[in-house]
C-alpha positions in Angstrom: -0.4 -25.0 -12.3 0.3 -25.6 -16.0 -2.7 -26.8 -18.0 -2.2 -29.4 -20.8 -1.5 -27.9 -24.2 -2.0 -30.9 -26.4 -4.2 -30.2 -29.4 -6.9 -32.2 -31.2 -6.4 -33.2 -34.8 -10.0 -32.4 -35.6 -9.8 -28.9 -37.2 -13.3 -27.7 -36.2 -13.3 -28.9 -32.5 -12.5 -26.3 -29.8 -10.1 -27.8 -27.3 -11.4 -27.9 -23.7 -8.0 -27.2 -22.2 -7.6 -24.0 -24.3 -11.0 -22.8 -23.1 -10.0 -23.6 -19.5 -6.8 -21.7 -19.9 -8.4 -18.7 -21.6 -11.2 -18.5 -19.0 -8.7 -18.6 -16.1 -6.6 -15.8 -17.7 -9.7 -13.7 -18.2 -10.9 -14.3 -14.6 -7.5 -13.4 -13.1 -7.2 -10.3 -15.4 -10.4 -9.0 -13.9 -9.2 -9.5 -10.3 -11.4 -12.4 -9.4 -10.5 -14.4 -6.3 -8.9 -17.8 -6.8 -12.0 -19.8 -5.8 -14.4 -17.6 -7.8 -12.0 -17.8 -10.8 -12.1 -21.6 -10.7 -15.8 -21.7 -10.3 -16.1 -19.7 -13.5 -13.5 -22.0 -15.2 -15.6 -25.0 -14.2 -18.6 -23.5 -15.8 -16.6 -23.0 -19.0 -15.4 -26.6 -18.7 -18.9 -27.8 -18.7 -19.9 -25.7 -21.7 -16.7 -26.6 -23.6 -17.3 -30.3 -22.8 -20.7 -29.9 -24.3 -19.5 -28.1 -27.4 -16.8 -30.6 -28.0 -19.3 -33.4 -28.5 -19.7 -32.6 -32.2 -17.9 -35.5 -33.8 -18.6 -38.0 -36.6 -21.8 -39.9 -37.1 -21.5 -43.4 -35.7 -21.9 -46.5 -37.7 -25.0 -48.5 -36.7 -26.5 -51.8 -37.9 -30.1 -51.5 -38.9 -30.4 -55.0 -40.2 -31.1 -58.2 -38.3 -30.2 -58.6 -34.6 -27.5 -61.1 -35.5 -25.6 -58.5 -37.6 -22.3 -57.2 -36.2 -21.9 -53.4 -36.0 -18.7 -52.7 -37.9 -15.8 -50.8 -36.4 -15.9 -47.0 -36.5 -14.3 -45.4 -39.6 -11.3 -43.1 -39.3 -13.3 -39.9 -39.0 -15.4 -41.3 -36.2 -12.3 -42.6 -34.3 -10.6 -39.2 -34.7 -13.7 -37.4 -33.3 -13.9 -40.0 -30.5 -10.3 -39.2 -29.6 -11.3 -35.5 -29.3 -14.1 -36.4 -26.9 -11.9 -38.6 -24.8 -9.2 -35.8 -24.6 -11.8 -33.3 -23.4 -13.2 -35.6 -20.7 -9.9 -37.1 -19.5 -8.0 -33.9 -19.3 -10.9 -32.3 -17.4 -11.4 -35.1 -14.9 -7.6 -35.5 -14.3 -7.2 -31.7 -13.8 -6.0 -30.7 -10.3 -9.2 -28.8 -9.9 -10.9 -32.1 -9.2 -8.4 -32.9 -6.5 -8.0 -36.5 -7.4 -11.7 -37.2 -7.1 -11.7 -38.8 -3.7 -15.2 -40.0 -2.7 -17.1 -37.5 -0.5 -14.5 -34.8 -1.0 -15.1 -31.5 -2.8 -13.3 -32.8 -5.9 -15.2 -36.0 -5.8 -18.5 -34.1 -5.7 -17.4 -31.9 -8.6 -16.5 -34.9 -10.7 -20.0 -36.4 -10.0 -21.4 -33.0 -11.2 -19.4 -33.2 -14.4 -20.6 -36.7 -15.2 -24.2 -35.7 -14.5 -23.8 -32.7 -16.7 -22.7 -34.8 -19.7 -25.7 -37.1 -19.2 -28.0 -34.1 -19.1 -26.4 -32.7 -22.3 -27.1 -36.0 -24.1 -30.8 -35.9 -23.0 -30.5 -39.1 -21.0 -33.1 -39.8 -18.3 -32.1 -39.8 -14.6 -31.8 -43.3 -13.4 -32.8 -43.1 -9.7 -35.7 -42.1 -7.6 -35.1 -39.2 -5.2 -35.1 -40.6 -1.7 -36.6 -37.4 -0.2 -39.3 -37.2 -2.8 -40.4 -40.4 -4.5 -42.2 -38.5 -7.2 -39.0 -37.1 -8.5 -36.2 -38.7 -10.5 -32.5 -37.9 -10.0 -29.2 -38.8 -11.6 -27.7 -39.5 -8.1 -27.7 -42.6 -6.0 -26.3 -41.5 -2.6 -24.6 -43.9 -0.2 -22.2 -43.7 2.7 -18.8 -43.1 1.4 -15.3 -43.7 2.9 -15.0 -43.2 6.6 -13.8 -39.7 7.7 -12.0 -39.5 11.0 -11.3 -36.7 13.5 -9.2 -36.9 16.6 -11.7 -36.1 19.4 -9.2 -36.9 22.2 -5.5 -37.7 22.1 -3.4 -37.8 25.3 -0.1 -39.5 25.7 2.4 -39.4 28.6 5.1 -41.4 30.2 6.8 -41.7 33.6 10.3 -42.9 34.5 11.2 -42.7 38.2 10.3 -39.3 39.4 10.3 -37.9 35.8 6.9 -37.4 34.1 6.5 -36.2 30.6 3.3 -35.3 28.7 3.5 -35.3 25.0 2.0 -32.4 22.9 -0.4 -33.5 20.1 0.8 -32.3 16.7 4.4 -31.9 17.9 5.4 -35.0 19.8 2.7 -37.4 18.7 -0.6 -37.9 16.8 -3.3 -40.5 17.0 -3.5 -42.5 13.7 -6.6 -43.3 11.6 -6.1 -47.1 12.2 -6.4 -46.6 16.0 -9.2 -47.9 18.1 -10.7 -45.8 20.9 -9.5 -46.5 24.4 -7.3 -45.7 27.4 -4.4 -47.9 28.3 -1.4 -47.8 30.6 1.5 -50.2 30.8 5.2 -51.1 30.5 7.1 -50.5 27.3 8.8 -52.8 24.8 10.7 -52.3 21.6 9.4 -54.5 18.8 11.8 -53.5 16.0 10.1 -53.5 12.6 7.3 -55.9 13.7 7.7 -58.0 10.6 6.3 -61.5 10.9 8.1 -63.0 8.0 10.7 -61.1 6.0 13.4 -62.0 3.5 16.0 -64.7 4.2 14.1 -66.0 7.2 14.1 -62.6 9.0 11.4 -62.2 11.7 11.0 -59.5 14.3 9.6 -62.1 16.7 12.3 -64.5 17.7 11.5 -67.9 19.4 13.2 -67.0 22.7 10.2 -66.5 24.9 10.1 -62.7 24.4 6.6 -61.4 23.9 4.6 -58.2 24.0 1.8 -59.4 26.2 0.3 -56.4 28.1 2.9 -54.0 26.9 2.9 -50.8 24.8 5.0 -51.7 21.8 7.3 -49.3 19.9 7.3 -50.2 16.2 9.7 -48.9 13.6 8.4 -47.8 10.2 10.1 -49.2 7.1 12.3 -52.3 7.2 15.8 -53.5 7.9 18.2 -51.0 6.3 21.8 -50.4 5.4 24.1 -47.9 7.1 23.1 -45.5 4.4 19.4 -45.8 5.4 18.2 -47.7 2.4 16.4 -51.0 2.3 18.3 -54.3 2.5 15.6 -56.0 0.6 14.7 -53.7 -2.2 16.8 -52.0 -4.8 14.4 -49.1 -5.0 12.3 -47.8 -2.2 10.9 -50.3 0.3 9.6 -53.8 -0.2 6.0 -55.0 0.6 7.4 -56.0 4.0 7.3 -52.3 5.1 3.5 -52.3 4.9 2.0 -50.7 8.1 -1.2 -52.7 8.7 0.6 -56.1 8.9 3.1 -54.6 11.3 0.4 -53.3 13.6 -1.6 -56.5 13.4 1.5 -58.6 14.2 2.2 -56.6 17.3 -1.4 -56.8 18.5 -1.5 -60.6 17.9 1.5 -60.9 20.2 -0.3 -59.2 23.0 0.5 -55.5 22.6 -2.1 -53.3 24.3 -1.1 -50.2 22.4 1.3 -49.4 19.6 3.6 -46.4 19.2 4.8 -46.1 15.5 7.9 -44.1 14.9 9.9 -43.4 11.7 13.2 -45.3 11.8 15.9 -42.7 12.5 18.4 -42.4 9.7 16.1 -43.7 7.0 16.6 -42.3 3.5 13.0 -41.4 3.0 11.2 -38.1 2.4 8.8 -38.9 5.3 11.4 -39.5 7.9 10.6 -36.2 9.6 6.9 -36.3 9.0 4.4 -36.9 11.8 1.4 -38.6 10.4 -2.1 -38.0 11.8 -5.6 -39.4 11.9 -6.3 -38.7 8.2 -2.9 -39.3 6.7 -2.5 -42.8 7.9 -5.7 -44.8 7.8 -7.0 -48.3 7.3 -10.1 -49.9 5.9 -10.5 -51.6 9.3 -9.4 -50.1 12.6 -7.0 -51.9 14.9 -8.1 -53.4 18.1 -5.9 -51.2 20.3 -4.9 -47.5 20.4 -2.2 -46.7 17.8 -0.3 -43.4 17.8 2.7 -42.1 16.0 5.5 -40.4 17.9 8.2 -38.0 16.5 11.8 -39.4 16.4 12.8 -36.9 19.0 10.0 -37.7 21.4 10.5 -41.5 21.0 14.2 -41.2 21.4 13.9 -39.4 24.7 11.4 -42.1 25.9 13.7 -45.0 24.9 16.8 -43.4 26.5 14.8 -43.0 29.8 13.2 -46.5 29.6 16.1 -48.7 28.5 18.1 -50.3 31.3 21.3 -49.6 29.3 20.4 -46.1 28.3 20.5 -46.9 24.6 19.1 -44.6 22.0 16.4 -45.3 19.4 19.1 -45.4 16.7 21.0 -48.0 18.7 17.9 -50.2 18.9 17.2 -49.7 15.2 20.7 -50.9 14.3 20.0 -54.1 16.4 16.8 -54.6 14.5 18.6 -54.2 11.2 20.7 -57.2 11.9 18.0 -59.6 13.4 14.6 -59.6 14.9 14.5 -58.5 18.6 12.0 -57.8 21.3 13.6 -55.6 24.0 11.9 -54.8 27.2 12.3 -51.2 28.3 11.5 -51.6 32.0 12.3 -48.1 33.4 9.2 -46.4 31.9 5.4 -46.7 32.0 3.3 -45.2 29.1 -0.3 -44.0 29.2 -2.4 -43.3 26.1 -5.9 -42.1 25.6 -7.3 -42.2 22.1 -10.8 -41.3 20.8 -11.6 -40.9 17.1 -14.9 -39.4 16.0 -15.9 -41.1 12.7 -18.4 -40.2 10.1 -19.2 -41.4 6.6 -20.0 -38.5 4.3 -22.3 -39.4 1.4 -20.9 -40.0 -2.1 -22.9 -40.8 -5.2 -23.2 -43.2 -8.0 -24.3 -41.2 -11.1 -26.7 -42.9 -13.5 -28.7 -42.2 -16.6 -31.0 -44.2 -18.8 -31.3 -44.5 -22.6 -34.8 -45.9 -22.6 -35.6 -49.0 -24.6 -38.5 -49.8 -26.9 -41.1 -52.5 -27.1 -40.9 -55.9 -25.5 -37.2 -55.5 -24.6 -37.5 -52.2 -22.8 -37.8 -53.6 -19.3 -34.4 -55.3 -19.5 -31.2 -53.5 -19.2 -27.7 -53.4 -20.6 -25.3 -51.6 -18.2 -22.2 -49.7 -19.2 -20.1 -48.5 -16.3 -16.9 -47.1 -15.0 -15.8 -45.6 -11.7 -15.0 -41.9 -11.6 -13.4 -41.8 -8.2 -9.6 -41.9 -7.5 -7.2 -41.6 -4.6 -7.4 -37.8 -3.9 -4.2 -36.9 -2.2 -3.3 -40.5 -1.5 -5.9 -41.3 1.2 -6.1 -45.0 0.1 -4.5 -47.4 -2.4 -0.9 -46.2 -2.3 1.7 -48.3 -4.0 4.5 -46.2 -2.6 3.9 -44.6 0.9 6.1 -41.7 -0.1 3.3 -40.6 -2.4 0.9 -39.9 0.5 -0.2 -36.3 0.5 0.5 -35.8 -3.2 -2.3 -35.2 -5.7 -3.2 -38.3 -7.7 -4.8 -37.2 -10.9 -5.9 -40.7 -12.0 -6.0 -40.0 -15.8 -5.9 -43.6 -16.7 -7.4 -44.9 -13.4 -10.2 -44.1 -14.1 -10.8 -40.9 -15.9 -10.2 -43.0 -19.1 -12.9 -45.6 -18.3 -15.3 -42.9 -17.1 -14.7 -40.9 -20.3 -15.1 -44.1 -22.4 -18.4 -44.7 -20.7 -19.6 -41.2 -21.5 -18.4 -41.5 -25.1 -20.4 -44.8 -25.5 -23.4 -43.0 -24.0 -23.1 -40.2 -26.6 -22.7 -42.6 -29.6 -25.6 -44.8 -28.4 -27.9 -41.8 -28.0 -27.1 -40.9 -31.6 -27.7 -44.5 -32.8 -31.1 -44.4 -31.0 -32.0 -41.3 -33.0 -31.2 -43.1 -36.3 -33.2 -46.2 -35.6 -36.8 -46.7 -36.5 -38.7 -45.5 -33.5 -40.6 -48.8 -33.1 -37.5 -51.0 -33.3 -37.4 -53.2 -30.1 -34.3 -52.7 -28.0 -33.2 -52.9 -24.4 -32.9 -50.0 -22.1 -29.3 -49.0 -21.5 -28.1 -47.9 -18.0 -24.9 -45.8 -17.9 -23.3 -45.7 -14.4 -20.4 -43.7 -13.0 -19.5 -45.5 -9.8 -17.9 -43.9 -6.7 -15.7 -45.4 -4.0 -14.4 -48.2 -6.3 -10.9 -47.7 -4.9 -12.3 -48.2 -1.3 -13.5 -51.7 -2.2 -16.0 -51.6 -5.1 -18.4 -49.9 -2.7 -20.4 -48.0 -5.3 -21.1 -50.9 -7.6 -21.8 -53.2 -4.7 -24.3 -50.7 -3.3 -26.0 -50.5 -6.7 -26.3 -54.3 -7.1 -27.9 -54.3 -3.6 -30.2 -51.4 -4.6 -30.8 -51.7 -8.3 -33.4 -49.7 -10.2 -35.1 -52.9 -11.4 -34.7 -56.4 -10.2 -31.1 -57.6 -10.8 -32.5 -60.5 -12.9 -33.5 -57.8 -15.5 -29.8 -56.8 -16.0 -28.7 -58.7 -19.1 -25.1 -57.7 -19.4 -22.6 -55.3 -17.6 -19.8 -53.8 -19.7 -17.1 -52.3 -17.4 -14.4 -49.9 -18.6 -11.5 -49.4 -16.1 -8.1 -48.1 -17.2 -8.5 -48.2 -21.0 -6.0 -45.4 -21.7 -2.5 -47.0 -21.6 -2.6 -49.9 -24.1 1.0 -50.8 -25.0 2.6 -53.9 -26.4 0.6 -56.3 -24.2 -2.9 -57.2 -25.5 -6.1 -55.6 -24.2 -7.6 -57.7 -21.4 -11.2 -58.6 -22.0 -12.4 -60.3 -18.8 -15.7 -62.2 -18.3 -15.9 -63.9 -21.7 -16.9 -67.1 -19.9 -19.7 -65.5 -17.9 -22.6 -66.3 -20.3 -23.3 -69.4 -22.5 -22.0 -68.7 -26.0 -20.6 -65.3 -25.0 -17.1 -65.9 -26.2 -18.3 -67.0 -29.6 -20.6 -64.0 -29.8 -17.8 -61.7 -29.0 -15.3 -63.2 -31.4 -16.2 -61.1 -34.5 -16.1 -57.9 -32.4 -12.6 -58.8 -31.1 -11.4 -59.9 -34.5 -12.5 -56.7 -36.3 -11.5 -54.2 -33.5 -7.9 -53.6 -34.8 -6.7 -54.5 -31.3 -4.8 -57.5 -30.0 -7.1 -58.9 -27.3 -6.6 -61.6 -24.6 -10.0 -63.0 -23.6 -10.2 -63.9 -19.9 -12.9 -66.3 -18.7 -13.2 -65.1 -15.2 -15.7 -62.4 -14.1 -13.9 -61.8 -10.9 -11.3 -59.1 -10.4 -10.7 -55.8 -8.5 -13.1 -53.6 -10.4 -16.8 -52.9 -10.6 -17.8 -55.7 -12.9 -17.1 -58.2 -10.0 -20.1 -56.8 -8.1 -22.3 -57.7 -11.0 -20.7 -61.1 -11.5 -21.3 -61.8 -7.8 -25.1 -61.5 -8.4 -24.9 -63.6 -11.6 -25.0 -60.9 -14.2 -22.8 -61.7 -17.3 -19.9 -59.2 -17.6 -17.3 -57.9 -20.0 -14.3 -56.1 -18.5 -12.1 -54.0 -20.8 -8.7 -53.2 -19.3 -5.6 -52.0 -21.1 -3.2 -53.2 -18.4 -1.0 -52.2 -15.5 1.8 -49.7 -15.8 4.4 -47.9 -13.7 2.2 -44.9 -13.1 -0.7 -46.9 -11.6 -1.9 -45.3 -8.3 0.8 -42.7 -8.5 0.9 -38.9 -9.0 2.4 -39.5 -12.4 -0.8 -41.0 -13.9 -1.4 -37.9 -16.0 -3.4 -37.2 -19.2 -0.2 -36.5 -21.2 0.6 -40.2 -21.1 -2.8 -41.5 -22.5 -2.7 -43.5 -25.7 -5.6 -41.6 -27.3 -5.8 -43.6 -30.5 -6.2 -47.0 -28.8 -8.4 -45.6 -26.1 -10.8 -44.6 -28.8 -10.7 -48.1 -30.3 -11.4 -49.7 -27.0 -14.3 -47.3 -26.4 -15.5 -48.2 -29.9 -15.4 -51.9 -29.1 -17.5 -51.2 -25.9 -19.9 -49.2 -28.0 -20.4 -52.0 -30.6 -20.8 -54.7 -28.0 -23.3 -52.6 -26.0 -25.2 -51.5 -29.0 -25.7 -55.0 -30.5 -26.4 -56.5 -27.1 -29.2 -54.0 -26.7 -30.8 -55.3 -29.9 -30.4 -59.0 -29.1 -33.8 -60.6 -28.3 -32.4 -63.8 -26.7 -31.4 -63.3 -23.1 -27.9 -64.2 -21.9 -27.7 -67.3 -19.6 -25.2 -66.7 -16.8 -22.5 -69.2 -16.2 -19.5 -69.4 -13.9 -16.1 -69.7 -15.6 -15.4 -72.6 -13.2 -17.6 -74.6 -15.5 -15.7 -73.8 -18.7 -12.1 -74.2 -19.9 -9.9 -71.3 -18.8 -7.6 -69.6 -21.2 -3.8 -69.5 -20.6 -2.8 -67.2 -17.8 -6.3 -66.8 -16.5 -5.6 -67.5 -12.9 -6.2 -64.7 -10.5 -3.8 -64.8 -7.6 -1.5 -62.6 -5.6 1.0 -60.9 -7.9 4.2 -61.6 -6.0 5.8 -64.9 -5.0 6.9 -68.1 -6.6 3.8 -70.2 -5.8 0.4 -70.8 -7.3 -2.6 -71.0 -5.0 -5.7 -70.5 -7.2 -8.3 -68.1 -5.8 -9.7 -64.8 -6.6 -10.6 -62.7 -3.5 -14.3 -62.0 -3.2 -14.2 -58.8 -1.2 -11.8 -55.9 -1.2 -13.5 -53.8 1.4 -11.7 -55.2 4.5 -15.0 -55.7 6.3 -14.2 -59.3 7.2 -11.1 -60.2 9.1 -9.5 -62.7 6.7 -9.4 -63.3 2.9 -12.8 -64.0 1.5 -12.7 -66.5 -1.4 -14.7 -65.2 -4.3 -13.8 -67.9 -6.8 -11.7 -71.0 -6.8 -10.0 -71.7 -10.1 -10.1 -75.3 -11.4 -6.9 -77.5 -11.4 -5.1 -75.3 -8.8 -3.8 -76.2 -5.3 -6.9 -74.5 -3.7 -9.4 -76.5 -5.8 -7.6 -79.8 -5.3 -7.5 -79.3 -1.5 -11.2 -78.4 -1.3 -11.2 -74.7 -0.8 -14.6 -73.4 -1.7 -16.1 -70.1 -2.8 -17.3 -68.0 0.3 -14.7 -69.6 2.5 -13.1 -67.0 4.7 -9.3 -67.8 5.1 -8.3 -66.7 8.6 -5.1 -68.6 9.2 -2.0 -69.6 7.2 -0.4 -72.4 9.2 -0.5 -70.9 12.7 -0.5 -67.3 11.6 -3.7 -65.4 11.8 -4.4 -63.2 8.8 -6.9 -60.3 8.7 -6.6 -59.4 5.0 -4.7 -59.8 1.7 -2.0 -57.4 2.8 -1.3 -59.5 5.9 -1.3 -62.7 3.9 1.2 -61.6 1.4 4.4 -62.0 3.5 3.6 -65.6 4.3 2.5 -66.3 0.7 5.7 -64.8 -0.7 7.9 -66.8 1.8 6.4 -70.1 0.7 8.0 -72.5 -1.7 6.6 -74.8 -4.4 6.0 -78.2 -2.7 5.2 -76.8 0.7 2.2 -78.1 2.5 0.4 -75.4 4.4 -2.5 -75.7 6.9 -5.1 -73.2 5.8 -7.8 -72.4 8.3 -11.1 -71.3 6.8 -14.4 -70.2 8.3 -17.1 -72.1 6.5 -20.8 -71.6 7.4 -19.7 -70.4 10.9 -17.3 -73.2 11.6 -13.6 -73.4 11.4 -12.0 -76.0 9.2 -8.3 -76.8 8.7 -7.4 -77.7 5.1 -4.0 -78.9 4.0 -2.9 -77.4 0.6 0.1 -78.5 -1.3 1.5 -75.5 -3.1 2.6 -75.5 -6.7 5.1 -73.4 -8.7 3.8 -70.6 -10.8 4.4 -70.8 -14.5 8.0 -70.2 -15.2 9.1 -70.9 -11.6 10.7 -73.9 -10.1 
């Protein structure tokens, strides 16, 4: 491992990565074991992180509450960059193993955030569940589900031939499997793609079905003779997603699914046998799901096919058109049992206590510290599974920005007259955001004070890669007069900013918006390294990250001094700004909703918000509707909806089935073209 060697421009500030490197060399020179060496290095990291907090004195406003705190001067911004460098390079270091919730690295990241709060002298935010007389920085909750294969048996018979597969060699149970024991005839379902490019479907209208059968499903998608995708110039298209494939086979009657890598595919994973932890889903399938090696599946197909064809022969048929092929000469038996647990993870919270009549009301500044670990969830490219995801921008940058705001506000508190009225400020590092906003949702369901006493939530998520596109500032329409109040902060920030009315979106502010707390979401935008192993600290735009954190600091500071409470409002009652229409990111059509839940707990797409003057609003789709069908196709989540969405054309009229107050309703929606599409 090579540690970063970038240097701070502040001449008096000791660089954290230099301390880490020196400590590691010293440990190794004295013969320490690897684990002990790293534990010593972590201790040094905490000390260095503390020492590196010596930067410029922040500007504060000590006049009237209506005054606007000015932007930081050059020296303060430079010192802020140094703090951000220390925090981001630490959290994105491989030692933290991608900060997956409930993992060793995730727990160490929580320790690091807590240590910074302690160094700043902030008060612990939570009550210890085991001892109500004690306070703690941790709010534990059940983290992502962890699975273990408790039982996995697979065998097949063909005539007088009986073969038992060996776990780990011939097959493995997958994390998206249900428990159960099944036995039945075999069928080949190709790529199990419901709707693909150019009208392709794995399920032809010729009466063939999978009812009561064990389905063999190929990974990836129709490919060329060279083993590359026919539908994507690079890698595989979204049609290769696994969960929609499995769901499609089950909807058509499959009683179990055998997944197998398509032989001949030009993909690093083609020879990899996945297991219960490497292929998972937020929601388990309804039937047993296993993965077989190409060799084991090929032997089964040759024995079961009436014509004696190979798995490669059947793959080539599926490359040309959708096919369901019965394999009548074999019967397959599968037993699957997964033991599941949910190790605890923690929100980490600290309080800067308020003063006077405003002290019982809170401003929240938050950011999630978790990331993808070794690619357990949230992958953009399946080939990245098993690789370390450092998450420098997502969201070491936002977590570091939150801790920088905490530092500067603590300093501002010290400079104010001790009796000056001000709100309490709650700093929150959320866990399990990548799993579906779990940490922030848990906090809003278990707040430290009634949720009505939360005045404003400022969320920092991915603030480290600002480029030519403007900084997105979401939620400016979530309180009456909020956009006007924010205007001078935006104008003086030195940043190009696009204000977004909506308080929805796939980050932690959405949990607060859902319980009617005004929000401000600062986000520097998507980039090619999002949710990839290449999201590293060396690519951070330090200067603009410091400016974004300064903007968050100024807003939070002045909001904490504001006596008048914010009045929550839904952006559906205000005029939206251009481009402010949350919707699926691919396709030519406009629908007009923002999903209300990313956890996958409900089978369907929960409508969180319906944007005005969109096809959804015109048709009568409402917030809290659960979309369960698109025409006659049942959908269990956004991933399964996307192929149908992308296959639709402007002008199409689709029948959308929603579950509303426990009853199904069918609503016809006429789709419109997205901006720039015809």
